[in-house]
N, C-alpha and C positions, 0 to 999 in steps of 0.2 A: 554170748556163743565166740566160742575158741575154735578159730581154722587153724591150717596148716595148708598153705599153696604149696605143692611139687611141683618138680619138672617145668618150671616155669623161666620164661625167658623177660628176667626183670628189668624194667627199664623206668630208672627213675632221672628227674632232671639235673640233680646234683651227684649222683655218686655212679652214673652212668650206666652201662649196659652187663647185665651179667645173665649167667644159667644159676638156679638153686632154689631155693624154698623162702616162703616169705608167712611168717606169724602173727596171726590177731588175737586177742583177747579182750574181752571188755570195752570193745568197739575201738582199739585202736592196735597198730602195730607196734609188737615188741620184737625185742631182739632173742629171743629162745623159745622153743617150739613148748606153746601152756600143755598142762596133761590132758589126755581126755577129748583132745580136740578133733574136730572132723577133719578128713582130709579131702582136697580138691585136688586132680590130678590135671596141671593145664595143659598138656600134652605139649609139652615145644612153644605154648603162645605166648602172646606177649600180656605181660602182666604190668600195669601202669598205674599211676595216681588217676583215678578219674578225673572228669575234665570241668573247671571251672569257667563258666560261659559268661563273659564279661560284659556285659550291655545288653540283656533280649529285650523283647517289648511284649512279652505274653509269657504266664506260664503255662507249660504245654508237657505234662508230665510224658505222655506216650512219646512226645518228640525227644524228649531228654533221654528217657530210656532204651531210646533205638541208638540212640548217638554218641551213648557210654558218657553223657554229662550228669553228675551228681548233685554239682550247684550252680545257681546262676545269680547274676548279680541283675535283679528287675528295675529296667528303667520307671523314672519316676511318670513317664506317659500312660498312663493308666486311667480309670475312669471310678472314682473320682482321683486326681490327680495326687501324689505321694508326697503332700506339702504337710501335712499334722501327723503327729506323734500317735493318734488313736487308729488312723489309716497305714501308717508305717509298721505298727505291729502286728495288725492283721495281716500285711502284705507277707509279712517273715514268717507268718503260722498257716502260711496258706496251702506250701506243698509237703505238710507233715503228713504221714511219716515217709514217703517216697522220694523227697526231693529238699535240698536244704535252697532257700531263697533267701539272698542278701538283698533287702531292697536299698535302692538307690536313692534318696529324698530329691525333691525338686528344688534348685537354689534359689528360686524365686516363688514365690505364691501363686499357683495356678498355671504355671508354667506362662507368665506374662511377661518375664523380662522388665521388671519394673520394682517390684516390693520383693526385699527379701523375704525367704522364709527362717524357720526357727531351726537353725543348722544343731544348737546344743542339744534340745529336745529332742528332734527328731532321731539325732544319734543317740539319746539313751533310750529313745524306743526300738532301734535295731537299723537304723541308715547307717552304712559302711563308705559311705561317698555320698556328694551331692554332685547333682546334675544339672545343663540345661537344657536337658532333654532332647529333640527333635529340630530345636532351634537353636540358632546363635542369638546370644546376647546382644543388643545393637547397641544399647549404651554404654560406653566406656566407663562411666562411671559408674555403674549398678554393677559392671564386672569387676570392676577393680574392690568394690566393697565383698561383693562374693568371694574373690579368691583371698581377700585379707579376713575375713569372718572363717572362712574355712581351715585357713593356716592356725588362728587361733584354737580352733576345736579340732585340729589334726586330723582334718578331712582332705581327701584329693577330691579336686574339682573336676569332672568329666564333663567336656566341653566337645560341642558340636561345631564342627571347623566349615564354615561356610559363610560366607559375606550375603548377610540376606537383602540386602540393598542391590546388590548385581545377581544374586542367583533367583531373585521374585519371579516367579512364574514359569522359570527356566525346568525342563523337564531331561534335558541333555547336555552334553558338555561342548561348547561352541567345536566344530570344524566342519570338515568333508562330510561326514556322516548326517550330522544332523542338519547340514543345510540340505544334502539332498532328498534327506525325509522331510523334510518342512517343520522341524519339531522345534520349540519355544529352546533356545540353548543360552547357557551361561557360559564366560571363558572360564578357562579352568584355573584361572588367578584368586575366584573366588574363594578358595580355599587357601592358599598362602595366604591375604590379606587378614582372613582370618586367624590364621595361625599367628603371622608375626605380631599383632596386635595382642593376642593374648599371651604368648610368649614376656612380650615386652610387660604385660601388669604383672604376669607371674615373677617374673624378675625383681621386678619392684617391690613386689609384697612379699616375696620367700615363699609363697606358696606352691603347692605341688597339683601340678596340671597332668591331665590325661585327655588327649584326643581320640575320643574313641575311634575313628575312621579316618587314616590320613593317607591320601591315595596319589599324590601329585611330585612330580620330582623338586617343584619349588619348595612345596611344603618341608619334604623330605631336610633338604638342606636347612632349612632355615632350624628345624630340629636337632638335627646334627651340630650347627654354631652356637645354640642355645645349649646344649650337654658341654661345650667344652668352656663354658662360661659359667657353668653349674648352676644353671636353670634348671629345678627339679621337674623334667617333663619326662613321657611315657606318651608312645602312640600305639593303636593296634590299628587291624586291618581286617575284612573277610577274604575267604578264599576267593569270591568272585571278584574283586580288586585286582587279586592277585592271577588269575585265570583267563580271565577274559575282559574285551573292550570295547569301545562303543561301536565295533564292527558288528557286534552282537546283537543291534539292535536293528539290523537291515530288514528283519520281516515283521516289525512293529510288536512283536510279542513283550505282552505287558508282564510277565513274569521278568524281564532284563529290564524295567523300571524301578529302580533302585536309589537312595540316598544315602550319600551321595551320588551321583550318575555315573555309570560307566567313564571312563576317561579313554585318552585317544592310545593306540600303540607304544609309543614312546614314554606315557607316564605309567602304563603297565610295565614295561620293562623295567623304569625307575623303581619301581615298588618291590619288585622279585632284588632286585639290587640293595635296596634298603632290608629286606629280608634277610640277603646272605651275608651283610655287614653288620647286622644288630641293632639297626636303628629301630625296627618295629620289634617292640617287646609283646604282644599279644596279639594271639589268632582267636577271632570272636565270629559267631555266626550271625550275629544280628537277627536272630530270628523273631519274626513279624510276620506271623500266618494272615494271609488276607485272602477270602471267600471268593466266589465267581461274581457276586455282584459289586467286588470292589475291582475286580479284574478284567472282567469280560467287558473292558470298555474300550473306546477310543486312547492311544496311547497315552496323549496330552491330559486323557480325564482319567486315567487309573490310579489310585491311591499306589504309591510307593513302597515295596517293601518285599522281602521273600520269606521263604521259610529256609531256616539254616542249618537248624538244629540238628537232623538228622544226617546229614551231610557233611558236616564239617569233619569229623572224623577220618572218614573215607577219604576225604580231599586233602587234608593235613596228611595223611600215609603217603599221598601221590606226591606230594612234594620231596618227601624224603626217597621213594621211588626213584624221582627224578634229578638225585643228588643235591635238590636247591638246599636243605636244611638235612642234619643228623636225626636220629629217631628219639633222640636224648632231649635235644634242642625243642624238637615238636612239643614234646611234654612240656618244657619250660613254658612254650608259649600258650600250651592251652591250659593249663594246670597251677603249674608252680607263681611264675609270674602273676596271672590276675589274683590268686588266692594273696598273694603278696601286698599288690596294692589297696586290695579292700581289708589289709590288715586281719588276714585271717590264717592259722597256722594250716594249713593244709596243702598239698598240691607236691608232695615228694613221698617216699619210701620208707623214710629217715624213722628210727624206734621213737613211740611217742606221739607220731602222726597219726589223725584220725584216719582209720579203716575204709575209706573213700575210694574202691580200686575198680578197674576195668580191666576184665579179659579180652582180649581181642585176638581175632584170626585175620592175620595181616594179609591171607594171601585169599581169603572169600571173595570171589567175583560176585558182584550184582550189578541192576540196572536202573540207574535212579528212575521212578515212574514217578510223575507228580498224579496220579491217580491211584496208589498204592502207597501213600506216607501214611508213615504211623500216628501223626501229628494232628491239628487241629485245620489245618490248611498243607496243599501240595504246590503253594507257588513258588517252585525253586526255578532260577535260570538255567540249571543242569538237567532240566529234563531231558532224559531219553540219552544219557552220558553213563558208559558201563565203567565203574569203578571196581577197587579192591577194597576190604578192610571192612569189618565189621565188630561191633561191639558184641559180642558172645552173653557174657555175664558181666552184671554191674552189683556193685556192692557200697552203702551207704552207712559208715559208723559201724562194718562188718554184717550187717544185715544185707541178704540178696533181694536186688527190689526185680520183682517179676511182673 
């Protein structure tokens, strides 16, 4: 397939924004217009690298197509757990041909937090990183071995930042809201405690560590200080933890039952500041679709998680309109940085890169409606929110995904 995109508003995380044309041949972006190419008139819309969603818990092709996502880093918390080369290899093939699936292998067997999995063999089978999954590895000796082994294999460790001892049984963050609602709660420091320990271990082993979600001021401060010391640390966040706080729990709506839980307003503002100053590297959906059998329960009994893939792009564009970040920075957070962390050559509009592209109508208004989501479930905490920005067309390796 050879393509020429004309009349486009090109947005690249590295070269910035410009008007013009983009050329595709042999599944890759090329520098010159190929002969006999099909012309696609973009009508002045945004043409950007398709999203690489780092750290999703379910392969959901319909949700990814609706959200402009061409690649996902699939977390190991599957059934069966991604801790064996055969399982990892199957996971990598699951999305074809519509979706690139990059498995993240379990750091420990069965995600038990005790016995290390075979990192090198799983990497050969297609694993792009290793992760602790939804849980924190409580044993510091095990976590140190995880980081040391990952460094030897050239893999990043994706960590869940929540001290399991303090957070055990909690469904909310300690504070006025949790007290008024009578919800089991843990102090926000559970995140900083986990981050502090893992940063020290990463520094000692020289490993690269990525905290999939960081949501508190104290943890952001620890990450800033560690970077100044040369620690190889990155971190991500979801739109929910940037735009919502524990105030949004007041109606007991279980769509807002998340992991980590929503924080107080001071931490939410600290997250926005971390976004502005570059501390946050990745904006992710944490896509975890959950049906009514898991959400139509008392708040404390409901399963945490949200369907975030379909809303990630629109909520990110909202941050641009609110002048929190620039449009090219948004696609660094959504595309370039996640790809780099996974060791994938993708996420920019440079010649030679895979033609994973999303055509966006940035002004298209729509209402987030949990009953009308394209994906497996509609458990979004943004249910009922009016937004702007839709993925009009999506291309994977130059082929349109419909």
